[in-house]
Residue frames as a rotation matrix with the C-alpha (Angstrom) as fourth column:
MET 1
0.055 -0.624 -0.779 -7.22
-0.581 -0.655 0.484 -74.26
-0.812 0.426 -0.399 -1.19
ILE 2
-0.881 -0.403 0.249 -6.77
-0.074 0.635 0.769 -77.34
-0.468 0.659 -0.589 -3.37
GLY 3
-0.190 0.908 0.374 -10.52
0.793 0.367 -0.486 -77.48
-0.578 0.204 -0.790 -3.90
ARG 4
0.528 0.354 -0.772 -10.56
-0.031 -0.900 -0.435 -73.88
-0.848 0.254 -0.464 -5.15
ILE 5
-0.403 -0.755 -0.517 -7.70
-0.649 -0.162 0.743 -74.56
-0.645 0.635 -0.425 -7.56
LEU 6
-0.836 0.141 0.531 -9.42
0.367 0.863 0.348 -77.68
-0.409 0.486 -0.773 -8.91
ALA 7
0.239 0.969 -0.067 -12.68
0.653 -0.211 -0.727 -75.73
-0.719 0.131 -0.683 -9.30
LEU 8
0.275 -0.234 -0.932 -10.76
-0.474 -0.877 0.081 -73.03
-0.837 0.420 -0.352 -11.20
ILE 9
-0.789 -0.614 -0.020 -9.19
-0.358 0.433 0.827 -75.65
-0.499 0.660 -0.562 -13.49
ILE 10
-0.486 0.689 0.537 -12.59
0.729 0.659 -0.185 -77.22
-0.481 0.302 -0.823 -14.19
LYS 11
0.496 0.679 -0.541 -14.11
0.273 -0.713 -0.645 -73.81
-0.824 0.172 -0.540 -14.96
LEU 12
-0.111 -0.626 -0.772 -11.22
-0.687 -0.514 0.515 -73.06
-0.719 0.587 -0.373 -17.33
MET 13
-0.863 -0.239 0.444 -11.65
0.072 0.813 0.578 -76.43
-0.499 0.531 -0.685 -19.04
VAL 14
-0.144 0.896 0.421 -15.32
0.902 0.294 -0.317 -75.74
-0.407 0.334 -0.850 -19.84
ASP 15
0.257 0.192 -0.947 -14.79
-0.004 -0.980 -0.200 -72.07
-0.966 0.055 -0.251 -20.73
LYS 16
0.690 0.112 0.715 -15.02
0.666 0.287 -0.688 -71.54
-0.282 0.951 0.124 -24.49
ARG 17
0.933 -0.357 -0.036 -12.62
-0.351 -0.888 -0.296 -68.57
0.074 0.289 -0.954 -24.39
VAL 18
0.174 -0.894 0.413 -9.70
-0.563 0.254 0.786 -70.83
-0.808 -0.369 -0.459 -23.41
PRO 19
0.047 -0.193 -0.980 -8.02
-0.982 0.171 -0.081 -72.26
0.183 0.966 -0.181 -26.53
TRP 20
0.924 0.380 -0.042 -8.43
-0.373 0.920 0.119 -75.99
0.084 -0.094 0.992 -27.03
ARG 21
0.313 -0.886 -0.341 -4.64
0.003 0.360 -0.933 -76.39
0.950 0.291 0.115 -27.42
LEU 22
-0.471 -0.459 0.753 -4.24
-0.713 -0.305 -0.632 -75.38
0.520 -0.834 -0.184 -23.77
LYS 23
0.383 0.731 0.565 -6.95
-0.918 0.370 0.144 -77.79
-0.104 -0.573 0.813 -22.66
ILE 24
0.668 -0.209 -0.714 -4.89
-0.190 0.881 -0.434 -80.67
0.720 0.426 0.549 -24.02
ILE 25
-0.309 -0.914 0.264 -2.17
-0.516 -0.072 -0.854 -80.10
0.799 -0.400 -0.449 -21.37
PRO 26
-0.366 0.146 0.919 -4.12
-0.896 0.212 -0.391 -81.27
-0.252 -0.966 0.053 -18.28
ILE 27
0.760 0.646 -0.069 -5.82
-0.633 0.711 -0.306 -84.01
-0.149 0.276 0.949 -20.29
ALA 28
0.396 -0.710 -0.582 -2.39
-0.292 0.504 -0.813 -85.33
0.871 0.492 -0.007 -21.34
GLY 29
-0.549 -0.592 0.590 -1.28
-0.724 -0.015 -0.689 -85.28
0.417 -0.806 -0.421 -17.69
ILE 30
0.112 0.687 0.718 -4.32
-0.862 0.427 -0.274 -87.30
-0.494 -0.589 0.640 -16.63
VAL 31
0.853 0.164 -0.496 -3.83
-0.449 0.716 -0.535 -89.76
0.268 0.678 0.684 -19.50
TYR 32
-0.101 -0.969 -0.225 -0.19
-0.475 0.246 -0.845 -90.24
0.874 0.021 -0.485 -18.41
VAL 33
-0.512 -0.062 0.857 -1.24
-0.855 0.131 -0.502 -90.97
-0.081 -0.989 -0.120 -14.83
LEU 34
0.409 0.798 0.443 -3.83
-0.703 0.585 -0.405 -93.50
-0.582 -0.146 0.800 -15.98
SER 35
0.597 -0.212 -0.774 -1.61
-0.632 0.470 -0.616 -95.17
0.494 0.857 0.147 -18.57
PRO 36
0.975 -0.221 0.024 0.31
0.168 0.799 0.577 -98.32
-0.147 -0.559 0.816 -17.66
TRP 37
0.290 -0.921 0.260 3.59
0.798 0.083 -0.597 -96.91
0.528 0.381 0.759 -19.08
ASP 38
0.993 -0.012 -0.119 5.64
0.069 -0.753 0.655 -94.78
-0.097 -0.658 -0.746 -16.71
PHE 39
0.347 -0.931 0.110 9.13
-0.581 -0.306 -0.755 -93.38
0.736 0.198 -0.647 -16.37
LEU 40
-0.750 -0.470 0.466 9.30
-0.655 0.425 -0.625 -95.10
0.095 -0.773 -0.627 -13.00
PRO 41
-0.494 0.592 -0.637 7.34
0.066 0.756 0.651 -98.40
0.867 0.280 -0.412 -12.78
ASP 42
0.115 0.660 0.742 4.44
-0.806 -0.375 0.458 -98.44
0.581 -0.651 0.489 -10.33
LEU 43
0.531 0.029 -0.847 5.64
0.222 0.960 0.172 -101.82
0.818 -0.279 0.504 -9.05
ILE 44
-0.602 -0.743 -0.294 8.02
0.567 -0.139 -0.812 -99.97
0.562 -0.655 0.505 -6.72
PRO 45
0.322 0.812 -0.486 5.86
0.934 -0.190 0.301 -98.77
0.152 -0.551 -0.820 -3.79
LEU 46
0.607 0.108 -0.788 5.65
0.406 -0.894 0.190 -94.95
-0.684 -0.435 -0.586 -3.43
LEU 47
-0.395 -0.839 -0.374 8.64
0.008 -0.410 0.912 -94.37
-0.919 0.357 0.169 -5.72
GLY 48
-0.712 0.164 0.683 6.60
0.689 0.353 0.633 -95.41
-0.137 0.921 -0.365 -8.75
TRP 49
0.372 0.928 0.020 3.94
0.925 -0.369 -0.093 -92.81
-0.079 0.053 -0.995 -7.98
ILE 50
-0.042 -0.449 -0.893 6.37
0.419 -0.819 0.392 -89.89
-0.907 -0.357 0.223 -7.78
ASP 51
-0.940 -0.325 0.108 6.61
0.224 -0.348 0.910 -89.40
-0.258 0.879 0.400 -11.54
ASP 52
-0.280 0.919 0.278 2.81
0.858 0.110 0.502 -89.58
0.431 0.379 -0.819 -11.82
ILE 53
0.420 0.430 -0.799 2.40
0.807 -0.580 0.113 -86.88
-0.415 -0.692 -0.590 -9.17
PHE 54
-0.387 -0.660 -0.644 5.02
0.238 -0.746 0.622 -84.61
-0.891 0.087 0.446 -10.76
ILE 55
-0.906 0.080 0.416 3.55
0.414 -0.039 0.909 -84.98
0.089 0.996 0.002 -14.24
LEU 56
0.026 1.000 0.009 0.00
0.939 -0.027 0.342 -84.34
0.342 0.000 -0.940 -13.03
ILE 57
0.423 0.093 -0.901 0.88
0.620 -0.755 0.213 -81.30
-0.661 -0.649 -0.377 -10.89
GLY 58
-0.608 -0.739 -0.292 3.23
0.244 -0.524 0.816 -79.96
-0.756 0.425 0.498 -13.57
SER 59
-0.715 0.393 0.578 0.60
0.637 0.027 0.770 -80.23
0.287 0.919 -0.269 -16.29
LEU 60
0.371 0.897 -0.241 -2.00
0.919 -0.317 0.235 -78.47
0.134 -0.308 -0.942 -14.14
LEU 61
0.218 -0.378 -0.900 0.41
0.429 -0.791 0.436 -75.67
-0.877 -0.481 -0.010 -13.20
LEU 62
-0.838 -0.520 0.166 1.46
0.340 -0.258 0.904 -75.27
-0.428 0.814 0.393 -16.83
PHE 63
-0.286 0.839 0.463 -2.19
0.868 0.022 0.496 -75.06
0.406 0.544 -0.735 -17.86
LEU 64
0.606 0.508 -0.611 -2.88
0.748 -0.625 0.223 -72.37
-0.269 -0.592 -0.759 -15.25
GLY 65
-0.110 -0.771 -0.628 0.28
0.344 -0.622 0.703 -70.49
-0.932 -0.139 0.334 -16.18
LEU 66
-0.917 -0.273 0.289 -0.49
0.338 -0.154 0.928 -70.41
-0.209 0.949 0.234 -19.89
SER 67
-0.003 0.987 0.162 -4.19
1.000 0.005 -0.010 -69.58
-0.011 0.162 -0.987 -19.51
PRO 68
-0.223 -0.054 0.973 -5.08
0.406 -0.913 0.042 -65.99
0.886 0.405 0.225 -20.43
ALA 69
-0.898 -0.257 -0.357 -4.80
0.423 -0.284 -0.860 -63.73
0.120 -0.924 0.364 -17.37
ALA 70
-0.715 0.682 0.150 -8.02
-0.670 -0.731 0.131 -61.83
0.199 -0.007 0.980 -18.12
ILE 71
0.107 0.760 -0.641 -10.02
-0.352 0.632 0.691 -65.07
0.930 0.151 0.335 -18.17
LEU 72
-0.382 -0.325 -0.865 -8.37
0.641 0.582 -0.501 -66.23
0.666 -0.746 -0.014 -14.93
ARG 73
-1.000 0.019 -0.008 -9.27
-0.009 -0.737 -0.676 -62.95
-0.019 -0.676 0.737 -13.22
ASN 74
-0.409 0.909 -0.081 -12.80
-0.782 -0.303 0.544 -63.12
0.470 0.286 0.835 -14.57
ILE 75
0.133 0.457 -0.880 -13.39
-0.012 0.888 0.459 -66.68
0.991 -0.050 0.124 -13.44
SER 76
-0.458 -0.398 -0.795 -11.74
0.734 0.335 -0.591 -66.28
0.502 -0.854 0.139 -10.04
GLY 77
0.537 0.822 -0.192 -13.83
0.803 -0.427 0.415 -63.17
0.259 -0.377 -0.889 -9.34
GLN 78
-0.285 -0.692 -0.663 -10.97
0.771 -0.577 0.271 -60.70
-0.570 -0.434 0.698 -9.08
LYS 79
0.670 0.487 -0.559 -11.60
0.155 -0.830 -0.536 -57.11
-0.725 0.273 -0.632 -10.11
ASP 80
0.113 -0.598 0.794 -10.19
0.988 0.152 -0.026 -56.36
-0.105 0.787 0.608 -13.54
ASN 81
0.480 -0.001 -0.877 -8.57
0.266 -0.953 0.147 -52.91
-0.836 -0.304 -0.457 -13.40
GLN 82
-0.629 -0.771 -0.100 -7.03
0.096 -0.205 0.974 -53.04
-0.772 0.603 0.203 -16.86
ASP 83
0.355 0.699 -0.621 -8.44
-0.622 -0.319 -0.715 -51.81
-0.698 0.640 0.322 -20.11
ASP 84
0.971 0.118 0.208 -8.00
0.063 0.711 -0.700 -53.56
-0.230 0.693 0.683 -23.46
ALA 85
0.597 -0.802 0.026 -4.51
-0.303 -0.255 -0.918 -52.12
0.743 0.540 -0.396 -23.94
GLY 86
0.267 -0.488 -0.831 -3.36
0.710 0.683 -0.172 -53.45
0.651 -0.544 0.529 -20.56
TYR 87
-0.590 -0.454 0.668 -3.20
-0.051 -0.804 -0.592 -50.09
0.806 -0.383 0.451 -18.77
ASP 88
-0.656 0.312 -0.688 -4.30
0.755 0.284 -0.591 -49.86
0.011 -0.907 -0.422 -15.14
LYS 89
0.042 0.786 0.617 -7.62
0.613 -0.508 0.605 -48.00
0.789 0.353 -0.504 -15.03
ASP 90
0.760 0.293 -0.580 -7.17
0.650 -0.337 0.681 -46.77
0.004 -0.895 -0.446 -11.45
ASN 91
0.154 -0.812 -0.563 -3.76
0.476 -0.438 0.762 -45.20
-0.866 -0.385 0.320 -12.10
THR 92
-0.438 -0.242 0.866 -4.43
0.897 -0.179 0.404 -43.65
0.057 0.954 0.296 -15.52
ILE 93
-0.193 0.323 -0.927 -4.94
0.253 -0.896 -0.365 -39.91
-0.948 -0.305 0.091 -15.92
ASP 94
0.311 0.375 0.874 -6.84
0.944 -0.011 -0.331 -38.65
-0.115 0.927 -0.357 -18.96
GLY 95
0.131 -0.282 -0.950 -5.50
0.168 -0.938 0.302 -35.51
-0.977 -0.199 -0.076 -20.57
ASP 96
0.975 0.126 0.184 -4.76
0.209 -0.223 -0.952 -33.60
-0.079 0.967 -0.244 -23.75
PHE 97
0.103 -0.986 -0.134 -1.37
0.476 -0.070 0.877 -33.03
-0.874 -0.154 0.462 -25.30
ARG 98
0.990 0.055 -0.129 0.24
-0.088 -0.473 -0.877 -31.01
-0.109 0.880 -0.463 -28.03
ILE 99
0.376 -0.901 0.218 3.60
0.906 0.406 0.118 -31.35
-0.195 0.153 0.969 -29.72
VAL 100
0.899 -0.201 -0.389 5.86
-0.191 -0.979 0.063 -28.35
-0.394 0.018 -0.919 -29.48
ASP 101
0.463 -0.770 0.439 8.71
0.885 0.426 -0.186 -28.31
-0.044 0.474 0.879 -31.94
ASP 102
0.392 -0.373 -0.841 11.17
0.262 -0.831 0.491 -25.51
-0.882 -0.413 -0.228 -31.17
GLU 103
-0.649 -0.716 0.257 12.84
0.413 -0.049 0.909 -25.76
-0.638 0.697 0.328 -34.59
SER 104
-0.308 0.597 0.741 9.64
0.910 -0.042 0.412 -25.09
0.276 0.801 -0.530 -36.54
GLU 105
0.689 0.545 -0.478 8.72
0.680 -0.714 0.168 -22.09
-0.250 -0.441 -0.862 -34.37
LYS 106
-0.006 -0.786 -0.619 12.13
0.212 -0.605 0.767 -20.45
-0.977 -0.127 0.170 -35.04
GLN 107
-0.759 -0.297 0.579 11.75
0.587 0.071 0.806 -20.87
-0.280 0.952 0.121 -38.80
GLU 108
0.153 0.924 0.350 8.30
0.972 -0.206 0.118 -19.23
0.181 0.322 -0.929 -38.83
GLU 109
0.529 0.065 -0.846 9.62
0.520 -0.812 0.263 -16.01
-0.671 -0.579 -0.463 -37.26
């Protein structure tokens, strides 16, 4: 499961359709983990790593959450049932319509 999520994140990072501003989010999380400055110092065993873990996971989840849904579906291999307007293709019925205005019909008579 974690391997699939990481593979999805890597595919999103190299995909040109994902805006570069979004790609900064996971990079900033990784830079924070690698930097020597922390909210909680790493000198305290285990407790010092908690902020690193939260920042890294939070940045990755934020990146996935803000990524365009159509690109996520495309990359993950899910079937895209929506057209460009966002309507579900399987539950849409094509048809014709006409506008009937009762007021204008009464005036014509």
